[in-house]
N, C-alpha and C positions, 0 to 999 in steps of 0.2 A: 077846218084843217086839222085841229087837235085828233078828231074822230079817226082820220086816215092813218095817224101814227099807231094807234092801238091796233087796228087791222092789219097794217103792214108788220107790227112784232109778232101778232099771232100767226101769220102766213109765213114770217120768217122761221119762226119756231116749229111751225109744222114742216117746212120743207127741211130743216135741220134734223128734225126726227124721221122723216122719210129717207134721208140719207143714212142716217145711221140703221135705220131698218134694213136698207139695202145693204150696208157692211155686214149686219148680223145675219141677214138671209144668205149672203155670199159665204160667211163663215160656216153657216150650217150646212150648205150644200157643199163645201170643201170637207167639213168633217165627215159627213155623210158618205161622200166617195172616199175618204180615207178609211173608214171603218169597214165599207163593204163595196170594193172597186167594181164588182160585178153587179151593183143594185143600180138599173138604169134610171130610176126616177131622179137620184142626186144630180146625174148628169144633166137630164132634161129640165130641172128646176134651175140648175146654174146656167144653162143656154138661155133660158127664158129670161133670166134676169139681165144677161149681157146683150141680148139681141138687139135692143134699141140702140144703144150707143156703140157698141163694139161687135159689129157683125162678123168680123175677122176671127175674134176670140169664141163668139157663140159658134162659129162654124165648126171650129176646132173640137169644142164640147160635144156638138151634135155628132161629128165624126166618131167620137168614142163612144156614145151612145149608140150608134149603128154598128159598131164593132160588136157591142153586146147583143143587140137584137137588130140585125139588118131590117126587118120586116116592121119595125115600130113605125106607126103613122105618124107620132107626134113628132119624132126625131126626123123622119123623111121630111115633113112639111117644114119645120124649123129649119133643117139644113138647106131646102130650097129656097125658104124666105131670105135667109143670109147670103145664098148666092146672088139672089136677084137684087137684094139692097147693095151689094157689093158692086155690081155692075153699073148701078146708077152713081156711084161716086167717082169724082175726078180721079185721075192718076194718082195726083200728088195725096189725096185723103186716103186711097187706098193704101199707098205705100205707108203713110202715117200710121193708119189703124194696125197694118200689119206689123210695123216694129213694136206695138204694144203686146203682141202675141208672144208668149215665152217660146213657143216651140220654133218660130221664125227668129227669135233672138239666139235661141241655142244654135240654129243652123248658121247664121251669120257668125258666131263666135268661134265656131269649129275651124281650127287651122287648116285642116285638110279641105274642107269646103272652101275657104278663103283661097287657096293656092288653085283649086279646080276651078273656081269662077274666073279667077284671073286668066289662068290658060284659056278658057273657054272664050273670054272676051277677046283675046289676041289671036286665036288660032280656031276656026270654025271645025277643022278636021278634029281636034282635040276635044271639042264639044260632043262628036260622035263618038268617041271612044270612051270618054268618061260615062256618057248616058248608057253605056252597056253594063255598067254596074247598077244593080237594081236599087242599092241603098242611095246611091248618088242621083239617080234619076227620081227616086221619090223625094228627095230633097228639093232637087231642082224644080221638080214639078209644084211643089209647096210654094216656092218662091214666085214661081211664074204667077200661079193662081192668085196668089196675095198682092200682086203688083209691084213687088220689089224688083223682081227681074224682068225684062220684057224681051220678046225675040224679035229680030229684025229680018 
């Protein structure tokens, strides 16, 4: 029995190291993006780190990579992977993941969007009017794709 404790300690230490490595890798990606926002590899590495546990966040990072190079195969495949992965989540899981996405948080904190969403809920014709504004439509689309807002 005593031998197992030693193995557990080693595995625990390794996993702690890997978590720290993940944190350091994420810091490196963020620094890379900060230094050169036009360098696609920073976005691709960051999205690859997020892809497994945070597909909603990874999808946003792949979107930024595709803004830099719309034809980049790694970004296209990663984006598609995230979309497929998100489809398999329950609505609750999708919404929970989305709430961790800084972009979604920003949209939901926007006082103008709060008023618009409230009006849309009460009055479907107001929704049509608001969606004529391209910025509102884009934000609304992100909320729908993330699972935060559902259309009935």
